[in-house]
C-alpha positions as CSV (number, residue, x, y, z in Angstrom):
1,M,1.7,6.5,-19.5
2,T,3.5,6.5,-16.2
3,K,5.5,3.5,-15.2
4,F,4.3,3.6,-11.6
5,S,1.0,4.3,-9.9
6,K,-0.2,5.5,-6.5
7,G,0.1,2.6,-4.0
8,D,3.0,0.9,-5.8
9,H,5.7,-0.5,-3.6
10,V,9.1,0.8,-4.8
11,S,12.7,1.1,-3.7
12,W,15.5,3.6,-4.4
13,N,19.1,4.4,-3.4
14,S,19.7,7.0,-0.7
15,E,22.7,8.2,1.3
16,A,21.7,5.6,3.9
17,G,21.5,2.7,1.4
18,R,18.5,1.1,-0.3
19,V,15.1,2.4,1.0
20,S,11.6,1.2,0.2
21,G,8.2,2.8,0.4
22,R,4.8,3.3,-1.2
23,I,4.0,5.9,-3.8
24,S,1.6,8.4,-2.3
25,K,1.4,11.0,-5.1
26,V,2.1,11.1,-8.8
27,H,3.1,14.6,-10.1
28,K,2.7,15.4,-13.8
29,Q,3.4,19.1,-13.5
30,N,5.9,21.3,-11.5
31,F,5.3,21.2,-7.7
32,E,6.7,22.6,-4.5
33,F,8.5,20.0,-2.3
34,K,10.4,20.9,0.9
35,G,10.8,24.5,-0.2
36,R,12.0,23.8,-3.7
37,T,10.3,23.6,-7.1
38,R,10.5,20.1,-8.5
39,H,10.0,19.8,-12.3
40,A,7.6,17.2,-13.6
41,S,5.5,16.6,-16.7
42,G,3.4,13.9,-18.2
43,E,6.4,12.5,-20.1
44,E,8.7,12.8,-17.0
45,P,6.6,12.5,-13.9
46,Q,7.9,12.6,-10.3
47,Y,6.6,10.5,-7.4
48,E,6.2,11.2,-3.7
49,I,7.0,8.1,-1.7
50,E,6.4,7.4,2.0
51,S,9.2,5.3,3.5
52,D,8.3,1.9,4.9
53,K,10.5,2.4,8.1
54,T,10.2,6.1,8.9
55,D,7.9,9.0,8.5
56,H,10.2,10.4,5.7
57,V,8.6,11.4,2.4
58,A,10.9,11.5,-0.7
59,A,10.3,12.8,-4.2
60,H,12.0,11.0,-7.1
61,K,12.0,10.7,-10.9
62,E,10.8,7.5,-12.5
63,S,14.4,6.5,-13.4
64,A,15.5,6.4,-9.7
65,L,12.8,3.9,-8.7
66,T,12.5,0.1,-8.9
67,K,9.2,-1.6,-8.4
68,I,9.0,-4.3,-5.6
69,G,6.9,-7.4,-6.2
């Protein structure tokens, strides 16, 4: 069972400070992201998140994310 779902509002730390956004995809198997293979599984999913303030899309492990609200 994943901790987060598509549409959840989350935040994470970045080089620019705390960033927030909405989860757009949940990956439960390896996937290509910005030219690199990201490792994911049912036990350790990764999430694609669209930033609230820019058009940036990030990919993070569950442990890097905090749910908002």
